[in-house]
Residue, then its C-alpha position, 0 to 999 in steps of 0.5 A: x777058853x770061857x764062855x758068857x752063859x748069861x743071855x740079856x733078856x730083851x722085852x717082845x713085840x708082836x705086830x698087829x694090823x701092820x703096826x708094832x708094839x712092845x709086849x708090855x704094851x699090849x699086857x697092859x691093854x689087856x690087863x686094863x680091860x680086864x680091870x675095867x669092870x670091876x671098878x663098878x664092882x668095887x668103886x674103892x678099886x679106883x683108890x688101890x689102883x692109884x695108890x698101887x700105880x704111884x707107888x710103883x711109878x716111883x721106884x721105877x723112875x727113881x731107879x731108873x734116873x740111877x741108872x741113866x735110863x727110862x722107865x718101860x710100860x712093864x712098871x704099868x703091867x705090874x700095877x695092874x698085876x698088883x691091882x687084880x691080886x692083893x686084897x681090897x681090904x688092905x689100907x693104903x700104908x699096907x699097899x705102899x709097903x708090900x708094892x715096895x717091897x715087891x718093886x724093889x726087892x724082887x726087881x730094882x736092885x737087880x737092875x730092873x725087868x730082865x735082870x731079876x729072876x723073880x717076878x716084883x708081884x710074885x715078891x710082895x704077895x709073898x711078903x704080904x702073906x708073911x707079914x700080914x693076916x688077911x681073910x679079903x679075897x683078891x679082887x679078881x676072884x669076882x670073876x669066875x675062872x672062866x673070864x680068864x679064857x680069852x686073855x690066856x688065848x690072847x697071851x698064848x697067841x702072841x707068845x707071851x705064856x710059853x707052851x713047854x712051860x704051860x705043859x709041864x705044869x700038868x705033866x709034872x702034876x700027873x707024874x707026880x700024882x701017878x708015882x704017889x700013887x695019889x689022885x688028881x683033886x677035883x676041885x677047880x682053882x681060884x681065879x687069882x690061882x690061875x692067874x699067877x700060874x698062867x700070866x705072872x709065873x710065865x713072865x718072860x723076863x723071870x722065866x728061865x733063858x733056855x727052853x729045857x730050863x722052862x720046861x725044868x720049871x714048869x715041872x717043878x710047879x706042877x710038883x709041887x702042887x702035888x706035894x703041897x696040896x691038900x683039899x685047896x691050892x691057896x693063892x698064898x701056896x701058889x705064890x709060895x710054890x711060885x717063889x722057890x722055882x724062881x729062886x732055883x731059875x739062875x742055877x738050872x739055867x747056869x747047869x743047862x747052859x754048861x751042860x750044853x757048853x760041854x756037850x755041843x763046843x760052845x753052843x747054847x740051846x737058847x729061845x727067845 
């Protein structure tokens, strides 16, 4: 008997004051509030947001039309993440190229949100670091890390950030430190690095569908943080680590699901 090991992705929803909102709407509101003060500090960011949004929505609309679907709010979430994380000094043509690569190669060619195993923002950032050389920092680094406390609390409250994944990252890191005889690095990561690890890497659309899979991915990221770090965990290293973990996601999910099928007579350890 053959068992279907693939669990289709279903976007989450939350109830606020008796009204039901999709996960992507709540995320876009939180990220918009986080982005607004930056426009006063860096007015050029408005142009950047416009270019990125047009690019993301164009590709989202084009592929959605080919699949006879309606573009989703998740496109706005991707556009806001791109705006916060991409360096401010990039020209418009570079933004279009990077965002197009991330959106198309990282998501749309696989069937859209929920059918890809890599986040389009991580894919775009990886392309940036391999194709271009820039010393400019992410606009998000204008903020201290503590600014992410409230957004992180909201994402955790509404279960947008997977708690087993979140716990597995530091556990994997500390276990690797203990096994290698090293010592934890005493530095504060940048705001952009924290956003990638907390908000982007834990996107439910690309996270493993199985609970053990999410724990394994978190542990792998924590292990790589210790193995690949020197004196500073840069945004480039963080993106590389998350990308490697994402590539391993389908195989990990398959192995976990197949093991459960054998041990439990066809049942799967899947958590929404």
